[in-house]
C-alpha positions in Angstrom: -29.5 18.0 -23.2 -31.1 14.5 -23.1 -32.0 13.3 -19.6 -29.7 10.2 -19.9 -26.7 12.4 -20.8 -27.5 14.8 -17.9 -27.6 11.8 -15.5 -24.2 10.6 -16.8 -22.5 14.0 -16.9 -21.0 13.8 -13.4 -19.4 10.5 -14.2 -18.2 11.6 -17.6 -16.6 14.7 -16.0 -14.8 12.5 -13.5 -13.7 10.0 -16.1 -12.3 12.9 -18.2 -10.4 14.1 -15.1 -9.2 10.6 -14.3 -8.0 10.2 -17.9 -6.0 13.4 -17.5 -4.4 12.0 -14.3 -3.5 8.8 -16.0 -1.9 10.6 -19.0 0.0 12.9 -16.7 1.3 9.9 -14.6 2.3 8.0 -17.8 4.5 11.0 -18.6 6.1 10.4 -15.2 5.0 13.7 -13.7 5.2 14.0 -9.9 2.1 12.5 -8.3 1.7 15.4 -5.9 1.8 17.9 -8.7 -0.8 15.8 -10.6 -3.2 15.5 -7.7 -2.8 19.1 -6.8 -3.7 20.2 -10.3 -6.5 17.6 -10.4 -8.0 19.1 -7.3 -8.2 22.5 -9.0 -9.7 21.0 -12.2 -12.1 19.0 -10.1 -13.5 22.1 -8.4 -13.8 24.0 -11.7 -15.5 21.0 -13.5 -18.1 20.8 -10.8 -18.8 24.6 -10.7 -17.1 25.7 -7.5 -16.5 29.5 -7.4 -12.8 30.4 -7.3 -13.0 31.7 -3.7 -14.7 28.6 -2.4 -12.2 26.4 -4.3 -9.4 28.3 -2.6 -11.0 27.9 0.8 -11.5 24.2 0.2 -7.8 23.7 -0.7 -6.7 25.7 2.3 -9.0 23.8 4.7 -7.9 20.5 3.2 -4.3 21.3 3.9 -4.9 22.7 7.4 -7.5 20.2 8.6 -6.4 18.5 11.9 -6.8 15.1 10.2 -4.4 16.1 7.5 -1.8 17.4 10.0 -2.3 14.2 12.0 -1.7 12.0 9.0 1.4 14.0 7.9 2.9 13.7 11.4 2.1 10.0 11.4 3.7 9.3 7.9 6.8 11.3 8.9 7.1 9.3 12.1 6.7 6.0 10.2 9.3 6.9 7.6 11.7 8.1 10.3 11.2 4.8 12.3 12.0 2.9 9.1 15.2 4.9 8.6 16.1 4.2 12.2 15.7 0.5 11.6 18.0 0.7 8.7 20.6 2.9 10.4 20.7 0.6 13.5 21.0 -2.6 11.3 17.9 -4.4 12.6 16.7 -5.5 9.2 20.1 -6.8 8.2 20.4 -8.8 11.4 16.9 -10.2 10.8 17.6 -11.3 7.3 21.1 -12.7 8.0 19.9 -14.8 10.9 16.8 -16.1 9.2 18.8 -17.4 6.2 20.6 -19.6 8.8 17.4 -20.7 10.5 15.3 -21.6 7.5 16.8 -24.6 5.7 15.6 -24.0 2.2 16.8 -21.9 -0.7 13.3 -21.8 -2.1 11.6 -20.7 1.1 14.2 -18.0 1.7 13.5 -16.6 -1.8 10.1 -15.7 -0.5 11.2 -14.7 3.0 13.9 -12.2 2.0 11.6 -9.9 0.0 8.9 -10.3 2.6 11.3 -9.1 5.3 12.4 -6.2 3.1 8.7 -5.4 2.7 8.5 -4.7 6.4 10.1 -1.4 5.5 8.1 0.9 3.2 11.0 2.0 1.0 10.0 3.3 -2.5 11.3 0.9 -5.0 12.4 -1.4 -2.2 12.1 -4.5 -4.4 15.5 -3.5 -5.8 17.0 -3.9 -2.3 15.8 -7.5 -2.0 16.5 -8.5 -5.7 20.3 -9.0 -5.3 19.7 -11.1 -2.1 17.0 -13.2 -3.8 19.2 -13.6 -6.9 21.9 -15.4 -5.0 19.4 -17.9 -3.6 17.7 -18.3 -7.0 21.0 -19.4 -8.7 21.4 -22.2 -6.1 17.7 -23.1 -6.3 17.7 -23.2 -10.1 14.8 -20.7 -10.4 14.4 -19.0 -13.8 14.0 -15.3 -14.5 10.3 -14.6 -14.8 9.6 -16.7 -11.6 12.3 -14.7 -9.8 10.5 -11.4 -10.8 7.2 -12.7 -9.6 8.6 -13.9 -6.2 10.5 -10.7 -5.5 7.7 -8.4 -6.4 4.8 -10.4 -4.9 6.3 -11.2 -1.5 7.7 -7.7 -1.2 4.1 -6.5 -1.0 2.3 -9.0 1.2 2.2 -6.7 4.2 0.8 -3.6 2.4 -2.7 -4.7 3.1 -2.3 -4.3 6.8 1.1 -2.9 8.0 0.7 0.5 9.6 4.1 1.4 8.4 2.7 2.0 4.9 1.2 5.5 4.0 -1.6 3.8 2.0 -2.9 1.9 5.0 -2.8 5.1 7.1 -4.5 7.2 4.4 -7.2 4.5 4.0 -8.0 4.6 7.7 -8.0 8.4 7.7 -10.4 8.6 4.7 -12.7 5.9 6.0 -12.6 7.7 9.4 -11.9 4.5 11.2 -9.0 3.5 13.5 -5.9 1.9 12.0 -6.4 -0.9 14.5 -9.9 -1.7 13.1 -8.7 -1.6 9.5 -5.8 -3.9 10.2 -7.9 -6.5 12.0 -10.5 -6.6 9.2 -7.9 -6.8 6.5 -5.5 -9.2 8.1 -6.9 -12.2 6.1 -5.8 -10.4 2.9 -2.2 -10.8 3.8 -2.8 -14.5 4.5 -4.5 -14.9 1.1 -1.5 -13.2 -0.5 0.9 -15.6 1.1 -1.2 -18.6 0.1 -1.5 -17.3 -3.5 2.2 -16.5 -3.7 3.3 -19.8 -2.5 0.9 -21.7 -4.7 2.1 -20.0 -7.8 5.8 -19.6 -7.0 6.4 -23.2 -5.9 4.0 -25.0 -8.3 6.0 -27.8 -10.0 9.2 -26.8 -8.2 11.5 -29.4 -6.8 12.9 -28.1 -3.5 16.7 -28.0 -3.3 18.8 -29.4 -0.6 18.8 -27.7 2.8 21.1 -24.8 3.4 24.3 -26.1 5.0 24.2 -23.8 7.9 23.8 -24.8 11.6 21.2 -23.4 13.8 22.9 -21.8 16.8 21.7 -19.9 19.8 23.6 -16.8 18.5 21.5 -16.9 15.3 18.3 -17.1 17.3 19.4 -14.2 19.5 20.2 -12.2 16.4 16.8 -12.9 15.0 15.1 -11.6 18.1 17.3 -8.5 18.2 16.5 -7.8 14.6 12.8 -8.4 15.0 11.8 -6.8 18.3 11.2 -3.2 17.0 8.7 -4.5 14.4 6.8 -6.7 16.8 6.6 -4.0 19.5 5.3 -1.4 17.1 2.7 -3.7 15.6 1.6 -4.9 19.0 1.4 -1.3 20.2 -0.8 -0.3 17.3 -3.1 -3.2 17.8 -3.2 -3.5 21.6 -2.5 -0.2 23.2 -5.6 2.0 23.5 -4.0 5.3 22.6 -3.6 7.3 19.4 -1.3 5.5 16.9 0.8 8.7 16.7 1.8 8.3 20.3 2.7 4.6 19.7 4.9 5.4 16.7 6.9 8.2 18.3 7.2 6.4 21.6 8.6 3.4 19.7 11.0 5.6 17.8 12.4 7.1 21.0 12.6 3.7 22.6 14.6 2.3 19.6 17.0 5.2 19.7 17.6 4.9 23.4 18.0 1.1 23.4 20.4 1.2 20.5 22.3 4.2 22.1 22.1 6.2 18.9 24.2 9.4 19.2 22.9 12.9 18.2 24.8 12.9 14.9 23.1 9.7 13.8 19.7 10.9 15.1 20.0 14.0 13.0 20.9 11.8 10.0 17.8 9.6 10.6 15.5 12.6 10.9 16.9 14.2 7.7 16.4 10.8 5.9 12.9 10.6 7.3 11.9 13.9 5.8 10.9 12.7 2.4 9.1 15.8 1.2 7.8 14.1 -2.0 5.9 11.5 0.0 4.7 14.1 2.5 3.5 16.4 -0.3 1.8 13.4 -2.0 -0.1 12.7 1.3 -1.0 16.4 1.6 -2.4 16.5 -2.0 -4.4 13.3 -1.4 -6.2 15.0 1.5 -6.7 18.2 -0.4 -8.2 16.2 -3.3 -10.6 14.5 -0.9 -11.7 17.9 0.6 -12.4 19.4 -2.8 -14.2 16.2 -3.8 -16.5 16.6 -0.8 -17.0 20.4 -0.9 -17.7 20.5 -4.7 -20.4 17.8 -4.4 -18.5 15.8 -7.0 -18.3 12.7 -4.8 -22.1 12.7 -4.2 -22.9 13.3 -7.8 -20.6 10.6 -9.1 -21.8 8.2 -6.4 -25.4 9.0 -7.4 -24.6 8.1 -11.0 -23.1 4.8 -10.0 -26.1 4.0 -7.9 -28.4 4.7 -10.9 -26.7 1.8 -12.7 -28.1 -0.6 -10.1 -24.9 -2.6 -9.9 -24.2 -4.5 -6.7 -22.3 -2.1 -4.3 -19.6 -4.7 -3.6 -18.8 -5.0 -7.3 -18.6 -1.2 -7.6 -16.2 -0.9 -4.7 -13.9 -3.7 -5.9 -13.9 -2.8 -9.6 -13.6 1.0 -9.3 -10.6 0.7 -6.9 -9.0 -2.0 -9.1 -9.2 0.1 -12.2 -7.7 3.1 -10.4 -5.0 1.0 -9.0 -4.2 -0.5 -12.4 -4.1 2.9 -14.0 -1.9 4.5 -11.3 0.3 1.8 -9.9 0.6 3.6 -6.6 -1.3 2.5 -3.4 -1.8 6.0 -2.0 -3.0 7.2 -5.4 -5.8 4.6 -5.7 -6.7 5.3 -2.1 -6.8 9.0 -2.6 -8.7 9.0 -5.9 -11.2 6.1 -5.6 -12.1 6.2 -1.9 -13.6 9.7 -1.9 -16.0 8.6 -4.6 -16.9 5.4 -2.8 -17.4 6.8 0.7 -20.7 8.6 -0.1 -22.1 5.2 -1.3 -21.9 3.9 2.3 -24.7 6.2 3.2 -27.0 3.9 1.3 -26.3 0.7 3.2 -27.3 -0.6 6.6 -25.0 -2.7 8.8 -21.3 -2.9 8.9 -19.5 -1.3 6.0 -16.1 -2.9 6.7 -16.7 -5.7 4.1 -17.1 -3.1 1.3 -14.1 -1.2 2.6 -12.0 -4.4 2.6 -13.1 -5.2 -1.0 -12.2 -1.7 -2.2 -8.7 -1.9 -0.6 -8.2 -5.4 -1.9 -9.3 -4.6 -5.4 -7.2 -1.4 -5.6 -4.1 -3.0 -4.3 -4.3 -6.0 -6.7 -4.6 -3.4 -9.5 -1.4 -1.6 -8.3 0.5 -4.9 -8.1 0.1 -5.7 -11.7 0.2 -2.2 -13.0 3.0 -1.4 -15.5 3.4 1.9 -13.7 4.3 0.2 -10.4 7.9 1.2 -9.6 8.8 -2.1 -7.9 7.5 -4.2 -10.8 9.4 -2.1 -13.3 12.7 -2.1 -11.3 12.5 -5.8 -10.5 11.8 -6.6 -14.1 14.7 -4.5 -15.2 17.1 -6.0 -12.6 16.4 -9.6 -13.6 16.0 -8.8 -17.3 12.8 -10.7 -17.5 10.0 -10.5 -20.1 7.3 -8.5 -18.4 4.5 -10.1 -20.5 5.7 -13.6 -19.6 5.7 -12.7 -15.9 1.9 -12.3 -16.0 1.5 -16.1 -16.3 2.5 -16.0 -12.6 0.9 -12.7 -11.6 -2.6 -13.3 -13.0 -3.3 -16.6 -11.3 -2.0 -15.2 -8.0 -4.2 -12.1 -8.3 -7.2 -14.3 -9.2 -6.6 -16.5 -6.1 -6.5 -13.5 -3.8 -9.6 -12.0 -5.4 -11.5 -15.3 -5.1 -10.5 -15.7 -1.4 -11.3 -12.1 -0.6 -14.8 -12.4 -2.1 -15.3 -15.6 -0.2 -14.3 -13.8 3.0 -16.7 -11.0 2.1 -19.7 -13.3 1.6 -18.8 -15.4 4.7 -19.0 -12.4 7.0 -20.9 -9.6 5.3 -22.8 -11.1 2.3 
């Protein structure tokens, strides 16, 4: 075998595996099943004995970090279900529509508020609300699709309610608090890009004819306090995030006087086994990637290309995000490859981590496999190709600002 082919072989093996993952996902197979199967194939591709592969899968499933992450994701989902059951989100949305005097601004605010809850396909929940405002604002179909999908996801760079954020922190082996603080500008960049594209050339309509009352302000506060307390607890309280989440869940149930029947309903709704299984297989995939030596071999191949590390981190994650359309998938597939590359740098690696997350998430946003994009497009009956005249400039703005942020602090 020629030397050049021998050097490329680890990367070629992984690209073959990645192509199989993409094909399986395009056939709408369950992501947990796909990643579980990919973990086995990965070990076999890189020469792991069957016994060692079995041990790796077992330890990946039973590792304390895996159990911690599963408990955390379950707690977050249950907290979200409690917010829906107690009506906090509805109060927040209803009151804000009275307090913000613009149909156009409320079109962005409504999906952004719905985005505070990590519901699969949640864009469909905000689409009918946005549609009512869009009719009054005179906004056309493709722009509606962009606004609903884009602003629904502005929090997913930082909000610790999202499994992708939690999984990223777990894989990087940093605190959620640190990840949120360093990636906070990405949400600001997304808001700037979304507003610039959504409202370019738009003539704002008359103010909403609804008076601002003390009752509306009170309703806004009542709807908002659980979100604010949870986020403040994650960022400011020096304890494990798991304690913060479950403490806030108990506090919410007590304050809202939720009875046992409703509590059981919330717990059952919070046990979304498909999401939990997906998180489990992500952690197993990472374990097999580490134990097989695949991560180190693929990383070594990438280093041999002598590309700037920042470009490798951003581009690889972007391509995986584009191919999968799921945040936790790009996190689980690309990050285990990128992590060994951090051993070759000196200084703070947070800039590279930020670029990887930004690139991966931008890829998922415009992926034709992204459930929210597909459902939003179907709901409004828009032309998906035409919506990209909005999505591509917005993605470009966020990417440019993120690279500027990187060079300003880490370049």
